[in-house]
C-alpha positions in Angstrom: 19.4 -32.2 -42.5 16.7 -31.9 -39.8 17.0 -31.5 -36.1 14.3 -33.4 -34.2 12.9 -31.1 -31.5 9.8 -33.1 -30.8 9.2 -34.6 -27.4 10.1 -31.5 -25.5 7.6 -28.7 -24.7 9.3 -25.4 -24.1 7.8 -22.7 -21.9 9.1 -19.7 -23.8 11.3 -18.7 -26.7 14.5 -20.7 -27.2 16.8 -17.8 -28.1 16.4 -14.1 -27.3 14.0 -14.7 -24.5 12.6 -11.1 -23.9 14.1 -7.7 -24.3 16.7 -8.3 -21.7 18.3 -11.1 -23.8 17.9 -9.9 -27.3 19.5 -11.8 -30.2 21.7 -9.4 -32.2 24.0 -11.7 -34.1 23.8 -13.6 -37.3 22.2 -17.0 -37.6 22.6 -19.0 -40.9 20.8 -22.3 -40.9 22.6 -23.4 -44.0 19.4 -24.8 -45.4 18.8 -27.1 -42.5 15.5 -27.5 -40.6 14.1 -28.1 -37.1 11.1 -30.4 -36.8 8.5 -30.4 -34.1 9.3 -27.2 -32.2 6.7 -27.0 -29.4 6.3 -23.9 -27.2 3.4 -23.5 -24.8 3.8 -20.3 -22.9 1.1 -20.0 -20.2 2.7 -17.1 -18.3 0.3 -14.1 -17.6 1.1 -11.4 -20.1 3.6 -13.5 -22.0 5.2 -12.0 -25.1 7.9 -12.7 -27.7 7.5 -16.4 -28.4 9.1 -18.3 -31.2 12.4 -20.0 -31.9 13.8 -16.5 -31.5 11.9 -14.3 -29.1 13.3 -10.8 -29.6 15.7 -10.0 -32.4 17.4 -6.6 -32.5 19.6 -5.7 -35.5 20.1 -9.5 -36.0 20.0 -11.5 -39.2 18.4 -14.9 -39.6 18.6 -16.9 -42.8 18.3 -20.2 -44.6 16.4 -22.1 -41.9 13.2 -24.1 -41.9 10.8 -25.0 -39.1 8.4 -27.9 -39.7 5.4 -29.0 -37.7 5.6 -26.2 -35.1 3.1 -26.2 -32.3 3.1 -22.8 -30.5 0.7 -21.1 -28.1 1.2 -18.1 -25.8 0.2 -14.5 -25.5 1.2 -11.6 -27.9 4.0 -10.9 -30.4 4.4 -14.5 -31.5 5.7 -16.2 -34.6 7.1 -19.6 -35.3 10.6 -18.2 -36.1 10.6 -14.7 -34.5 8.3 -13.1 -32.0 9.6 -9.5 -32.5 12.0 -8.4 -35.2 13.5 -4.9 -34.6 15.8 -3.5 -37.2 16.7 -7.0 -38.4 16.5 -9.2 -41.4 14.9 -12.6 -42.1 15.7 -14.2 -45.4 15.2 -17.6 -46.9 13.2 -18.9 -44.0 10.0 -21.0 -43.8 7.7 -22.7 -41.4 4.9 -25.2 -41.3 2.5 -26.3 -38.5 0.1 -24.3 -36.2 0.1 -21.3 -33.9 -3.0 -21.0 -31.7 -3.7 -18.0 -29.5 -6.7 -16.8 -27.6 -9.0 -14.0 -28.7 -7.2 -11.5 -26.5 -3.9 -12.0 -28.2 -2.3 -9.7 -30.8 0.5 -9.6 -33.3 0.5 -13.2 -34.3 2.2 -14.4 -37.5 2.9 -17.7 -39.2 6.6 -16.8 -39.3 7.0 -13.5 -37.5 4.8 -11.8 -34.9 6.1 -8.2 -35.5 8.5 -6.8 -38.0 9.4 -3.3 -36.9 12.2 -0.8 -37.1 15.0 0.1 -34.7 14.7 3.8 -35.4 15.9 4.6 -38.0 16.9 1.1 -39.1 14.0 -0.8 -40.7 13.4 -4.5 -40.8 13.4 -6.7 -43.9 11.6 -10.0 -44.5 12.3 -11.5 -47.9 12.4 -14.8 -49.8 10.4 -16.5 -47.0 7.2 -18.4 -46.6 4.8 -20.1 -44.2 2.3 -22.8 -44.4 1.0 -22.4 -40.8 -2.5 -22.4 -39.5 -2.7 -19.2 -37.5 -5.4 -18.5 -34.9 -5.3 -15.3 -32.8 -7.0 -12.1 -31.8 -6.0 -8.9 -33.5 -3.3 -8.2 -36.0 -3.0 -11.7 -37.2 -1.3 -12.7 -40.5 -0.3 -15.9 -42.4 3.3 -14.7 -42.5 3.6 -11.6 -40.3 1.2 -10.3 -37.7 2.3 -6.7 -37.9 4.6 -5.2 -40.6 5.3 -1.6 -39.4 7.4 1.5 -39.5 9.1 3.6 -42.2 11.3 1.5 -44.5 10.2 -1.8 -43.1 9.6 -4.1 -46.1 8.2 -7.6 -46.8 9.0 -8.8 -50.3 9.2 -11.9 -52.5 7.4 -14.0 -49.8 4.2 -15.8 -49.4 1.8 -17.6 -47.0 -0.5 -20.6 -47.7 -2.0 -21.4 -44.3 -5.5 -20.7 -43.0 -5.8 -17.6 -40.8 -8.4 -16.6 -38.3 -8.8 -13.9 -35.7 -10.9 -11.0 -34.5 -9.7 -7.8 -36.2 -7.0 -6.8 -38.6 -6.6 -10.3 -40.0 -4.9 -11.0 -43.3 -3.7 -13.9 -45.4 -0.2 -12.5 -45.5 -0.1 -9.6 -43.0 -2.7 -8.6 -40.4 -1.6 -4.9 -39.9 0.6 -3.1 -42.4 1.3 0.3 -41.0 3.3 3.5 -40.5 5.2 3.6 -43.8 5.9 -0.1 -44.3 5.7 -1.8 -47.6 4.6 -5.2 -49.1 6.1 -6.0 -52.5 5.9 -8.9 -54.9 4.2 -11.3 -52.4 1.1 -13.3 -52.1 -1.3 -15.4 -49.9 -3.5 -18.3 -50.9 -5.0 -19.4 -47.6 -8.6 -18.8 -46.5 -9.1 -16.0 -44.0 -11.8 -15.4 -41.4 -12.4 -12.8 -38.8 -15.2 -12.0 -36.4 -14.5 -8.3 -36.3 -13.3 -5.5 -38.5 -10.6 -5.2 -41.3 -10.4 -8.7 -42.8 -8.5 -9.2 -46.0 -7.2 -11.9 -48.2 -3.8 -10.4 -48.3 -3.8 -7.6 -45.7 -6.4 -6.9 -43.0 -5.5 -3.2 -42.3 -3.3 -1.2 -44.6 -2.6 2.0 -42.8 -0.3 4.7 -44.2 1.6 2.0 -46.0 2.0 0.5 -49.5 1.1 -2.8 -51.2 2.4 -3.4 -54.7 2.6 -6.2 -57.2 0.9 -8.8 -54.9 -2.2 -11.1 -55.0 -4.5 -13.2 -52.8 -6.6 -16.2 -53.9 -8.1 -17.4 -50.6 -11.8 -17.1 -49.6 -12.4 -14.3 -47.1 -15.2 -14.0 -44.5 -15.6 -11.5 -41.7 -17.7 -9.1 -39.7 -17.3 -5.6 -41.2 -14.8 -4.0 -43.6 -14.0 -7.2 -45.6 -12.1 -7.4 -48.9 -10.7 -10.1 -51.1 -7.3 -8.3 -51.2 -7.4 -5.6 -48.5 -9.9 -5.1 -45.6 -9.2 -1.4 -44.8 -7.0 1.0 -46.8 -6.7 4.1 -44.8 -4.6 7.4 -44.6 -3.6 9.7 -47.4 -0.3 7.8 -47.7 -1.9 4.4 -48.0 -1.7 2.9 -51.5 -2.4 -0.4 -53.2 -1.3 -0.9 -56.8 -0.9 -3.6 -59.5 -2.4 -6.3 -57.4 -5.4 -8.7 -57.7 -7.7 -11.1 -55.8 -9.8 -14.0 -56.8 -11.5 -15.5 -53.7 -15.1 -15.3 -52.5 -15.8 -12.5 -50.0 -18.5 -12.3 -47.4 -19.3 -10.2 -44.3 -22.0 -8.5 -42.4 -21.3 -5.0 -43.8 -18.9 -2.9 -45.8 -17.8 -5.8 -48.1 -15.9 -5.3 -51.4 -14.6 -7.9 -53.8 -11.1 -6.4 -53.6 -11.2 -3.8 -50.8 -13.6 -3.5 -47.9 -13.2 0.2 -47.3 -11.0 2.8 -48.8 -11.0 5.7 -46.3 -8.5 8.2 -47.8 -5.9 6.1 -49.6 -5.2 5.6 -53.3 -5.7 2.6 -55.5 -4.4 1.9 -58.9 -4.6 -1.0 -61.3 -6.3 -3.3 -58.8 -8.3 -6.2 -60.2 -10.7 -8.9 -59.0 -12.2 -11.9 -60.6 -15.9 -11.4 -61.0 -16.6 -15.1 -61.6 -14.5 -16.6 -58.8 -15.5 -14.0 -56.2 -19.2 -14.1 -57.0 -19.2 -10.3 -56.9 -19.8 -8.7 -60.3 -19.8 -5.0 -59.6 -18.6 -3.9 -56.2 -14.8 -3.7 -56.1 -14.8 -1.5 -53.0 -17.4 -1.9 -50.3 -17.2 1.8 -49.2 -15.1 4.3 -51.1 -14.5 7.6 -49.3 -11.8 8.8 -51.8 -13.2 8.3 -55.3 -11.0 5.4 -56.2 -13.6 2.9 -57.5 -12.7 3.5 -61.1 -9.2 2.2 -60.4 -10.5 -1.2 -59.0 -11.5 -3.3 -62.0 -13.5 -6.4 -62.2 -12.7 -9.0 -64.9 -14.1 -12.4 -65.6 -11.9 -15.5 -65.2 -11.4 -15.9 -68.9 -10.0 -12.4 -69.2 -7.6 -12.7 -66.2 -6.3 -16.0 -67.5 -6.0 -15.2 -71.2 -2.2 -15.1 -71.2 -2.0 -11.2 -71.3 -1.0 -9.0 -68.4 -3.7 -6.7 -67.0 -3.1 -3.0 -67.8 -0.5 -1.5 -65.5 1.3 -4.7 -64.7 5.0 -4.8 -65.6 6.5 -7.8 -67.5 9.6 -7.3 -65.5 7.7 -8.2 -62.3 4.8 -10.5 -63.6 4.7 -13.4 -66.0 1.7 -15.0 -67.8 0.7 -18.3 -69.2 -2.5 -18.9 -71.0 -5.0 -20.6 -68.7 -3.5 -19.3 -65.5 -3.7 -16.1 -63.5 -0.7 -13.7 -63.7 2.1 -14.9 -61.4 5.2 -13.2 -60.0 8.5 -13.6 -61.9 10.3 -15.1 -58.9 7.8 -17.8 -58.3 9.1 -21.4 -59.0 7.9 -23.0 -62.2 5.1 -25.5 -61.6 4.6 -28.2 -64.3 1.3 -30.1 -64.1 1.6 -32.1 -67.3 4.5 -32.5 -69.7 5.4 -35.1 -72.3 9.0 -35.5 -73.6 9.4 -37.7 -76.6 13.1 -37.5 -77.3 16.4 -35.9 -76.4 16.6 -32.4 -77.7 13.2 -31.3 -76.4 13.2 -28.6 -73.7 14.9 -27.3 -70.6 12.2 -25.5 -68.6 13.4 -22.5 -66.7 11.9 -19.3 -65.2 13.7 -17.3 -67.8 14.8 -19.5 -70.7 14.2 -22.6 -72.9 16.8 -24.4 -74.9 17.7 -27.9 -76.0 18.5 -30.6 -73.5 22.0 -30.4 -72.3 24.6 -33.0 -73.1 24.7 -35.8 -70.5 21.0 -36.0 -70.0 19.2 -39.2 -71.0 16.3 -39.4 -73.4 13.1 -38.4 -71.7 14.9 -36.6 -68.9 13.6 -33.2 -68.1 15.8 -30.5 -66.5 13.8 -28.1 -64.5 15.7 -25.1 -63.1 13.9 -23.5 -60.1 14.4 -20.3 -58.3 12.8 -18.4 -55.5 11.3 -19.2 -52.1 10.2 -22.8 -51.7 12.4 -24.0 -54.6 15.3 -26.3 -54.2 18.8 -25.0 -54.7 20.3 -25.9 -58.0 18.8 -28.0 -60.8 16.2 -30.7 -60.4 16.2 -33.6 -62.9 12.9 -35.5 -63.3 13.2 -38.9 -64.9 9.9 -39.4 -66.7 
């Protein structure tokens, strides 16, 4: 069910308002949602805005926020402003977050995901379709994902993202030993400054693995379809791809804007869709260009996994780009003629189960954004 929060404009976070009132418990939304949450924080130097302002060692799960309208200062997300040594799982948000150019750490779901030394934070099975506007370190899902062991996985963002520097479709700033795994972004990304990427704006001493971005990316300098800047000897990007168009004033690459000292392996971009045929990395300071591979659309959608991609993580269907194994099945056209045709599942296909009528289709869905249980479509 949905709680209607519209009609009231809050002046700051609802729960855990600032470091003096941290939320450290467990909140399970049980699959319910809150609609119309509105926070307009006009305080000078305001921080930690969202449904939960500051979460320390807390767990938030199974909750949705729809049609959010949030504005404030820094460290802002629709669900959590600052997550310190905590967990967010099975959460989602839609709506808009709009901050000024001087703001930082703005995310569609979470402003900052950080550790409580030595306990890392975890964000998983979550997604956002939020239009996010801010200054620096702005992401479609998380503004800053940072510190050793902190991980964002099996999650995605679909909203448009814009800012000044370190702007990414999923994460603005991925830093200091954090990791992004098995996740994606499909929204368009724009930035006026440096380090603008379709998935991550600035990947600093951190890892990105088994992820992809499909949005169009435009920026100032250091602009990439997947990663804007990949920097530090411990920064790595692997088994990932991008497909969007990329443009900027300087240091522009189809997949990576600039690789300063990091490593890249089995990174791909679509030479047709991106409009860039031969420059996977705008500036490569660590001799990684051979590991960033351009393929045309036909090759990337031919039903075979690119070299280096694992079939335990990725799946393929002819005519489509590779997709992650946890993603819900999407059927665009299907004809069922009689009972005994197919059950369509992420992992199996078998004859229609007893009790289903002729021309019923049983679709089993899993993963973020999918409904719990089975869905029966009467065609």
